[in-house]
Phi, psi and omega in degrees: 000322180295319178296320178295322179293321178295317180297317180296319179295319179296318179297319180295320178295320179295320179295319178296321177296322179294321179294320178294323180295322180274354181085011181271147179071008181254132181291131181290144175287158183305319180296320179293323178296320179296315180297316179298319179295318179295319178296320177296317180296323179296314178295318179295321180297321178298313180294317181297320180296317178298315179295323179295320178298314180297320180296314181295314180297317180294317181295314181288328177292325179296331178297325180297325185269348182246345182277141174263125183252143179246142178289136181297128179090001179212172180258014180292130184257136178235142175229153179248124179257166178296323179297316178297320181296325183274321189266334184292135181259018177235139175239088180226082183304327180293335177260010180062031173249101185238091176240131185284347186304313180298316181291318180293320179297315179296321179296314181292324180293312179297322179292322179295318177296320178298322179292326177298334178270312191283321187292306180293317180292320179294317179292319178297319178296320179294319179296318180295313182293323185275331188242333188244326185288144174287159179305323181294315179294320180297319180292340179267314188285318185298314176298324178296319179295321182286345176298329180301329180287343182266356179285132179302142183293334178294328176293317176299323180297314179288331174296319178296320183285321187266338182244306187291318179296311175301325178295315178295324180290328176289326183279313187259349178111145181294328183280341182273315184262121177283163180300315173255124184210159182284332184296311181296319178296318180293319180297314180291325176296325175296322176295323182293319183269357179305316179300327178297313181295314183296313184293313182291323178292322178295323176296321178294320178293322181291336181284347178290128183302142179297333182299326179295320178294315181296322177296321178293317177297323180295334177273003176094011180284149175279172180296320179295316179296321178296318181294315185284318189264340184246303189290311182299313177298325180291330181260015188299319183297317178294323180292316179296320177298321177297319179297314184292320177296322178295322177297317178299321179295321180292318180296324182273000180293141186244300193295322182298311182288328179294327182271315190262334184274338179111168182237024180244124179295128184209119178273098186216156173247009178269116183292345180270000176268155175278145179202160181254129178272174180295314179292325177296321178295316180299316180295322183288312185284334180288340181282350181268179179266099184255139176271145181294144176067024172265168182295318179298318181294313181291331182293332179300318186287323180288328174292318177297322178295317179297320178294319178298318180294324178295312180292324177297318177298321178293321178294319177296318177299321179299316180294321179295316181294317179298317179294329183283320187254002185292135177252130179250126181245133179270000000 
């Protein structure tokens, strides 16, 4: 019994020492308690803000689908259904035609054009900076490239309108390219998000262990073969995440499309036509004097909710892709 008591006492002391070593069972000092509380409040505020945004967008969007609207000067009643919102190819709130298709199509088209510019150029820039450029060149070129991310988007918008549109009209013809068009907005938007793709992709390439490169060189591979067959597959999850984040950034861009793409709702697949995107519509209609609980006022929130769901879906896709393709090196 004495031996068992000694063993039990020793085990309890060891457990207590382990808790003290890990900081468990130890009373926090006042400063640590304050820091812990502030960190909790910061995390809670982030979650609360997101939930509040979703609640406001959902509540106000529901008004669009449940409110009965009357035509001015008559007693005719109009309602907007979910089917009409999804299937209608016209966005004319004043005529009670509220279909998201024209705004969504213009948003996706401008974002797709931006991706055609940003993804290949951004990835090529990342490969050059990460694998081929000398440290001196990298320290000069990378800050210059990242300066593009600091230019105000309104400047990009006027650049698209005053430079890119005239250039496209000279190349493809005055009758083909309209003054306001999705192509110029998409091309300039691609230039704007190029630094995001290049910087994040270069970080993903730099995270690949040097040992993989050395092993490839030891087997007789060239630098190009090592980059294409070893480094890029190893950094694939980070590169895909950079692409998806860049797409989300393009979908949420406002000022470039509001200035260069036009302010007229148009269901078209021609990139040289003018059309209004979802963010462009929100920026345009919000600048006016809107009365509460009107069709125009409620339509802002349902467009914002649809835009939020698109970006949320892309973020979820990014996490799934990163988890699927992520490589862990010890």
